C-alpha positions in Angstrom: 101.5 104.1 62.1 103.5 106.9 60.3 107.1 106.3 61.5 108.2 109.2 59.2 106.5 111.7 61.5 108.5 110.7 64.6 111.6 108.7 63.6 113.5 109.6 66.8 110.7 108.1 69.0 110.7 104.8 67.1 114.5 104.6 66.9 114.9 105.3 70.6 112.2 102.8 71.5 113.7 100.1 69.4 117.1 100.8 71.0 115.9 100.5 74.6 113.2 97.9 74.1 115.2 94.9 75.2 116.5 96.6 78.3 113.1 98.1 79.1 111.5 94.7 78.8 113.9 93.3 81.4 113.3 96.3 83.8 109.5 95.9 83.5 109.5 92.1 83.8 111.6 92.3 87.0 108.8 94.3 88.5 105.7 92.5 87.3 106.9 88.9 86.7 104.4 88.3 83.9 105.3 88.2 80.1 101.8 89.4 79.0 101.8 92.3 81.4 105.3 93.2 80.4 104.2 93.3 76.8 101.2 95.5 77.6 103.3 97.9 79.6 105.9 98.1 76.9 103.2 99.1 74.4 101.7 101.6 76.9 105.2 103.2 77.3 105.6 103.5 73.5 102.1 104.9 73.0 102.6 107.6 75.6 105.4 109.1 73.5 103.9 108.3 70.1 100.6 109.9 70.8 102.0 113.1 72.3 105.4 113.8 70.6 105.1 117.5 71.5 105.8 116.6 75.1 109.3 115.5 74.1 110.5 118.8 72.7 112.7 119.6 75.7 113.8 116.1 76.6 117.6 115.8 76.3 117.8 112.0 77.1 114.9 110.3 75.3 116.2 106.8 76.0 116.4 107.6 79.8 112.9 109.1 79.6 111.6 105.8 78.0 113.2 103.8 80.8 111.8 105.9 83.6 108.4 106.0 82.1 108.3 102.2 81.6 109.6 101.6 85.1 106.9 104.0 86.6 104.2 102.3 84.6 105.3 99.0 86.1 105.3 100.4 89.6 101.9 101.9 89.1 100.6 98.5 87.8 102.0 96.7 90.9 100.5 99.3 93.3 97.1 98.9 91.7 97.4 95.1 91.7 98.1 95.1 95.5 95.2 97.5 96.2 92.7 95.6 94.0 93.9 92.2 93.1 92.4 90.7 90.0 90.3 87.6 90.3 90.2 85.2 87.4 86.6 84.5 86.4 83.6 83.8 88.7 85.3 80.8 90.2 87.6 83.0 92.3 84.7 84.8 93.9 84.1 82.0 96.4 87.5 82.7 97.9 86.5 86.2 98.9 85.2 86.3 102.4 82.4 88.4 103.7 83.9 91.4 105.7 80.9 91.4 108.1 81.9 89.9 111.4 80.1 86.7 112.4 77.7 86.8 115.4 80.3 84.9 117.5 83.0 87.5 116.6 80.6 90.4 117.5 79.8 88.8 120.8 83.5 88.3 121.7 84.3 91.9 120.7 81.5 93.2 122.9 82.7 91.2 125.8 86.3 92.4 125.3 85.0 96.0 125.1 83.2 95.6 128.4 86.4 94.2 130.0 88.4 97.2 128.7 85.7 99.6 130.0 85.8 97.9 133.4 89.6 98.1 133.5 89.4 101.8 132.6 87.1 102.4 135.6 89.7 100.9 137.9 92.6 103.0 136.6 94.1 106.0 138.4 92.4 109.1 136.9 95.6 110.4 135.2 96.4 107.0 133.7 92.9 106.7 132.4 93.0 110.2 130.9 96.4 109.6 129.1 95.1 106.2 127.8 92.0 107.8 126.3 94.0 110.7 124.8 96.5 108.3 123.3 94.5 105.3 122.1 91.1 106.9 121.5 92.0 110.5 120.4 95.3 109.4 118.7 97.5 112.0 120.4 101.2 111.7 120.8 102.9 111.8 124.2 104.2 115.3 123.4 100.6 116.5 122.6 99.2 114.8 125.7 102.0 116.4 127.8 101.2 119.9 126.4 97.5 119.5 127.0 97.9 118.2 130.6 100.9 120.4 131.5 103.2 117.4 132.1 106.3 116.2 130.3 106.0 113.6 127.5 108.0 111.2 129.6 105.5 111.5 132.5 102.7 111.0 130.0 104.5 107.8 128.8 104.8 106.7 132.4 101.0 107.1 132.9 100.5 105.1 129.8 102.6 102.3 131.1 100.5 102.2 134.3 97.3 102.2 132.2 98.5 99.3 130.0 99.7 97.2 132.9 96.3 97.6 134.6 94.5 96.8 131.4 96.7 93.7 130.8 96.1 92.5 134.4 92.3 93.0 134.1 92.2 91.2 130.7 94.3 88.3 132.1 92.1 88.0 135.2 89.0 87.5 133.1 90.3 84.8 130.7 
């Protein structure tokens, strides 16, 4: 590493390193990951010093970059958690529903369908537009020529009927 090429980068990094370590560690709670992210932060600047020509506060830029790398690391960890070795694979469950769960779901779907058939036409229409089509009460009101409050009222009726039908069959 040729520190003579970019002395301001190295000096600034060494000046903020302890504080940056604390900021990153508070996010990731792992010493090894903190060290990796510290090195990644430094390398971002070291490998592309031309990006820093117009940066007025290099220390602040280091801090923000390190914090953002820690946040990105945490987001990735939550989305795709790392499993240590093959032993951890047995704890991952199969996302395919069991035969029992599929049967129960079909029975519940039949109950919902039967409840829909017993609903007043407007309540049924509002229920389908809201829960199946994903429309808001404002959008439903615009399409049906009613106020959003009236659409909400129809939804209340639909949900009460649905609850009563589900309760009667349990």
